[in-house]
C-alpha positions in Angstrom: -67.5 -63.8 129.3 -63.8 -62.9 129.6 -61.0 -65.4 129.1 -60.5 -65.9 132.9 -64.2 -66.8 133.5 -65.1 -70.4 134.0 -67.8 -71.9 131.8 -71.3 -71.9 133.1 -72.1 -75.4 134.2 -75.5 -76.4 132.8 -78.0 -79.2 133.4 -80.4 -79.7 130.5 -83.9 -81.2 131.4 -86.1 -82.4 128.6 -84.7 -83.6 125.3 -87.5 -83.2 122.8 -87.1 -81.0 119.8 -86.4 -77.8 121.7 -84.3 -79.5 124.5 -82.0 -81.1 122.0 -81.6 -77.9 120.1 -80.7 -76.0 123.3 -78.4 -78.7 124.4 -76.6 -78.5 121.0 -76.3 -74.7 121.6 -74.7 -75.3 125.0 -72.4 -77.9 123.5 -71.1 -75.6 120.8 -70.7 -72.5 123.0 -67.4 -72.4 125.0 -69.2 -70.3 127.6 -71.1 -73.3 128.7 -70.2 -76.8 130.0 -72.9 -79.4 130.0 -72.7 -81.4 133.3 -75.7 -83.6 132.7 -78.9 -84.3 130.7 -82.3 -85.4 132.0 -85.1 -87.2 130.2 -87.7 -89.3 131.7 -87.7 -91.9 128.9 -85.1 -93.4 126.5 -84.2 -90.9 123.8 -82.1 -90.9 120.6 -79.5 -88.2 120.8 -77.3 -86.7 118.2 -73.6 -87.8 118.4 -72.5 -84.5 119.9 -74.7 -85.2 123.0 -74.2 -88.9 123.5 -71.3 -88.8 126.0 -72.9 -86.6 128.6 -74.3 -88.2 131.7 -78.0 -88.9 131.3 -80.5 -89.1 134.2 -84.2 -90.1 134.3 -85.0 -88.0 137.4 -84.8 -84.2 137.6 -84.5 -83.9 141.4 -81.6 -86.5 141.6 -79.7 -84.9 138.7 -80.1 -81.4 140.3 -78.7 -82.7 143.6 -75.9 -84.7 141.9 -74.6 -82.1 139.5 -75.2 -78.8 141.3 -75.3 -76.8 138.1 -74.9 -73.0 137.7 -77.8 -73.0 135.1 -80.7 -75.3 134.6 -82.3 -75.5 131.1 -85.9 -76.6 131.5 -87.4 -77.9 128.2 -90.0 -80.4 129.7 -93.8 -80.4 129.4 -95.4 -77.2 130.7 -96.9 -78.9 133.8 -93.4 -79.3 135.3 -92.1 -75.8 134.4 -92.9 -74.0 137.6 -91.9 -76.9 140.0 -88.6 -77.4 138.2 -87.8 -73.7 137.9 -88.4 -73.0 141.5 -86.4 -76.0 142.6 -83.5 -75.0 140.4 -83.5 -71.4 141.7 -83.7 -72.7 145.3 -80.6 -74.8 144.6 -78.7 -71.6 143.5 -79.0 -72.1 139.8 -80.0 -69.6 137.1 -82.9 -70.9 134.8 -83.6 -71.0 131.1 -87.2 -72.0 130.9 -89.0 -72.9 127.6 -92.3 -71.2 127.1 -94.8 -71.1 128.5 -93.5 -70.1 131.9 -96.2 -72.2 133.6 -99.7 -73.7 133.1 -101.5 -71.0 135.1 -100.9 -67.4 136.0 -100.4 -68.0 139.8 -97.6 -70.4 139.1 -96.0 -68.1 136.5 -96.0 -65.3 139.1 -94.5 -67.7 141.7 -91.6 -68.4 139.3 -91.0 -64.7 138.7 -91.2 -64.0 142.5 -88.7 -66.7 143.2 -86.2 -65.2 140.6 -86.5 -61.8 142.3 -86.1 -63.3 145.8 -83.1 -65.4 144.9 -81.4 -63.0 142.5 -81.2 -65.7 139.9 -81.5 -64.9 136.2 -84.7 -66.3 134.6 -84.9 -66.3 130.8 -88.1 -67.6 129.1 -87.8 -69.2 125.7 -89.4 -66.6 123.5 -87.4 -67.5 120.5 -88.8 -64.7 118.2 -87.2 -62.1 120.5 -83.8 -63.3 119.2 -84.8 -63.4 115.6 -83.4 -60.5 113.5 -86.3 -60.6 111.1 -89.0 -60.5 113.8 -87.0 -57.8 115.5 -87.2 -55.9 112.2 -90.9 -56.6 111.8 -91.6 -55.1 115.2 -89.5 -52.1 114.4 -91.3 -51.5 111.1 -94.7 -51.9 112.7 -93.9 -49.5 115.6 -92.6 -46.9 113.0 -96.0 -47.0 111.3 -97.8 -46.2 114.6 -101.0 -47.5 116.1 -103.6 -48.4 116.8 -103.0 -51.8 115.4 -105.0 -54.7 114.0 -103.0 -57.9 114.4 -103.9 -60.9 112.2 -101.7 -63.8 113.3 -102.0 -67.6 113.1 -99.9 -70.8 113.1 -101.8 -74.0 112.2 -100.0 -77.3 111.9 -101.1 -80.2 109.8 -99.6 -83.0 111.8 -99.4 -86.7 111.3 -97.3 -89.6 112.6 -94.9 -88.8 115.4 -95.6 -85.1 115.2 -99.3 -85.8 115.8 -98.3 -88.0 118.7 -96.3 -85.2 120.1 -99.1 -82.8 119.7 -101.5 -85.1 121.5 -99.0 -85.4 124.4 -98.8 -81.6 124.6 -102.6 -81.3 124.7 -102.7 -83.4 127.8 -101.7 -80.2 129.7 -102.2 -77.3 127.3 -104.1 -76.3 124.1 -102.3 -75.3 120.9 -103.9 -71.8 121.4 -101.8 -71.4 124.6 -98.7 -73.3 123.7 -98.1 -71.5 120.4 -100.1 -68.3 121.2 -97.7 -66.9 123.8 -95.1 -66.3 121.1 -97.4 -64.1 119.0 -99.2 -62.4 121.8 -95.8 -61.4 123.0 -95.2 -59.8 119.6 -98.5 -58.0 119.9 -97.6 -56.6 123.3 -94.1 -55.5 122.2 -95.6 -53.6 119.3 -98.5 -51.9 120.9 -96.9 -51.6 124.4 -100.5 -51.3 125.8 -102.4 -53.2 128.4 -104.9 -56.0 127.4 -108.5 -55.2 128.3 -110.6 -58.1 127.2 -110.4 -61.5 125.5 -112.9 -63.7 123.7 -112.2 -67.1 122.3 -113.8 -70.0 120.4 -112.5 -73.5 120.0 -113.4 -77.0 118.7 -112.4 -80.6 119.3 -111.9 -82.0 115.8 -110.6 -85.5 116.7 -111.7 -88.4 118.9 -108.0 -88.8 119.7 -108.1 -85.6 121.6 -109.2 -85.7 125.3 -113.0 -84.8 125.7 -112.1 -81.7 127.7 -109.6 -80.4 125.2 -109.8 -78.7 121.8 -107.2 -78.9 119.0 -108.5 -75.9 117.1 -109.0 -72.4 118.6 -108.9 -68.7 117.9 -109.3 -65.6 120.0 -109.6 -61.8 119.9 -107.9 -59.5 122.3 -108.5 -55.8 122.8 -105.9 -53.4 124.2 -106.4 -50.1 126.1 -104.9 -48.1 123.2 -107.7 -49.4 120.9 -105.5 -52.0 119.2 -107.1 -55.4 118.5 -105.6 -58.8 117.9 -106.7 -62.1 116.4 -104.8 -65.3 116.8 -105.6 -68.8 115.5 -103.9 -72.2 116.1 -104.8 -75.8 115.3 -103.0 -79.1 115.4 -103.8 -82.4 113.7 -104.1 -84.4 110.5 -107.3 -82.6 109.6 -105.8 -79.1 109.5 -105.6 -77.3 106.2 -102.3 -76.2 104.6 -104.1 -73.2 103.1 -103.2 -69.9 104.8 -101.7 -71.8 107.8 -99.2 -69.0 108.3 -100.7 -65.5 108.4 -98.7 -62.7 109.9 -100.3 -59.3 109.2 -100.0 -56.1 111.3 -102.3 -53.3 110.0 -102.3 -49.7 111.1 -103.9 -46.4 109.8 -100.5 -45.7 108.1 -100.3 -49.1 106.3 -99.3 -52.7 107.1 -96.4 -55.0 107.7 -96.7 -58.6 106.5 -94.6 -61.8 106.4 -94.6 -63.5 103.0 -93.5 -67.2 103.3 -92.2 -69.4 100.5 -94.8 -70.8 98.2 -93.8 -74.4 99.0 -93.7 -73.9 102.8 -95.3 -76.7 104.8 -96.8 -76.3 108.3 -95.0 -79.4 109.7 -91.5 -77.8 109.0 -90.3 -76.4 112.3 -88.1 -73.9 110.5 -91.1 -72.4 108.8 -92.5 -71.5 112.2 -89.8 -68.8 112.7 -88.8 -68.0 109.1 -90.0 -64.7 107.6 -88.5 -65.1 104.1 -89.7 -61.6 103.0 -91.2 -58.6 104.9 -93.7 -56.5 102.9 -94.3 -53.0 104.1 -97.3 -51.2 102.6 -98.1 -47.5 103.0 -101.7 -46.2 103.0 -101.0 -42.5 102.0 -102.3 -41.6 98.5 -101.4 -39.0 95.9 -103.8 -36.4 94.5 -105.1 -38.8 91.8 -106.0 -41.4 94.5 -103.1 -43.8 93.7 -100.7 -44.9 96.4 -98.1 -42.2 97.0 -95.2 -44.7 97.5 -94.6 -48.3 96.4 -94.6 -51.2 98.8 -91.2 -52.2 100.2 -90.0 -55.8 100.1 -87.2 -56.7 102.5 -85.6 -60.0 101.8 -84.8 -62.1 104.8 -83.2 -65.1 103.1 -80.0 -64.9 105.2 -81.9 -65.3 108.5 -80.8 -67.9 111.0 -82.4 -71.4 111.0 -84.0 -72.9 114.0 -80.7 -74.1 115.5 -79.1 -70.8 114.8 -81.9 -69.1 116.8 -81.4 -71.5 119.7 -77.8 -70.6 119.6 -78.7 -66.9 119.9 -81.1 -67.6 122.8 -78.4 -69.3 124.8 -75.9 -66.5 123.9 -78.4 -64.1 125.5 -78.7 -66.4 128.5 -74.9 -66.3 128.9 -74.9 -62.5 128.6 -77.7 -62.1 131.1 -75.7 -64.0 133.7 -72.3 -62.4 132.9 -73.5 -58.8 132.8 -76.1 -59.2 135.7 -78.8 -58.0 133.2 -82.0 -56.6 134.6 -84.7 -59.0 133.3 -87.7 -57.4 135.0 -89.5 -56.5 131.8 -88.6 -59.8 130.2 -90.2 -61.7 133.0 -93.2 -59.5 133.3 -93.9 -59.8 129.6 -93.7 -63.6 129.9 -96.4 -63.5 132.5 -98.5 -61.1 130.5 -98.6 -63.1 127.3 -99.5 -66.3 129.2 -102.2 -64.4 131.0 -103.9 -63.3 127.8 -103.7 -66.8 126.2 -105.1 -68.5 129.4 -107.9 -65.9 129.4 -108.7 -67.0 125.9 -108.7 -70.6 127.0 -111.0 -69.8 129.8 -113.3 -67.9 127.4 -113.6 -71.0 125.2 -114.4 -73.2 128.2 -116.9 -70.9 129.7 -118.4 -69.3 126.6 -117.9 -65.9 128.1 -115.8 -62.8 127.3 -113.0 -62.3 129.9 -112.4 -58.8 131.1 -108.8 -58.6 132.2 -108.9 -55.2 133.8 -111.2 -56.7 136.5 -108.4 -59.1 137.5 -105.1 -58.6 139.2 
């Protein structure tokens, strides 16, 4: 943004963990001006956000403030409705993942962005993480086909467990968290998903009877690559191997090594890489490995707030430079499509063949 440009006027809807972090990013970036905040219930805000107008109703706030940008960080069942309303009002949209709760709504959101010419950025935070960008680069350099081993389990209690139970009223952990890591798979393999199979289990009476709080799935791509993803929430979850990030190819592997004392309820751990380990499979004449493993330290990587700052800097750039976000939007739909197919597989007990669907 040049010095003569006016700040982008932004309305922030939803002030949970992600909403607060994004609001702080707008507050600290001179390219933005917060015109209002929306949260349906009373909320404790950091001092930096306490003087902004706070509304309880999204529709009224949208009409009153007429923002240039709407940042939607609410529960997923409102994402499509709020995003479409915002774009119809003339605003650009930053939309926390997942883009919607079903594929049809996700496509409606993308179609609306194309029809209105508004910028739509979906909150795939790992796309703005230098270490994850490096991981994808190293994996692609090894070449496919790929075997992806990815998970993120969270041993939650207290308020975190209450938040997880609220999230599970509309979406399983497999979908809510899985879209991030399926997006990484798709960026690395750059292939089309062919079929998905999932299994899941309800491990607590506090979870709704038609919901599961532990699940895993396998996805096959048309280049032969395969992926496994696992996610579970709750006080029963194990801290052992809760964070596995391995990408294996014929030429070797790329892995994330987390700190030994890392805990699954630390939100920064969900994005930190700490160290990347690159292993090469080629061997010498005596059968030993021809080259040693490479360890890349990532200790200077941004924290969670720093990543949110980067996401919103990207949002500002997308608006200012009229960035073509076609691939970004299509990828957001694709990752959701795979995760929802896994959810369907769990509920029906059948493998889902994605190539048979539009």
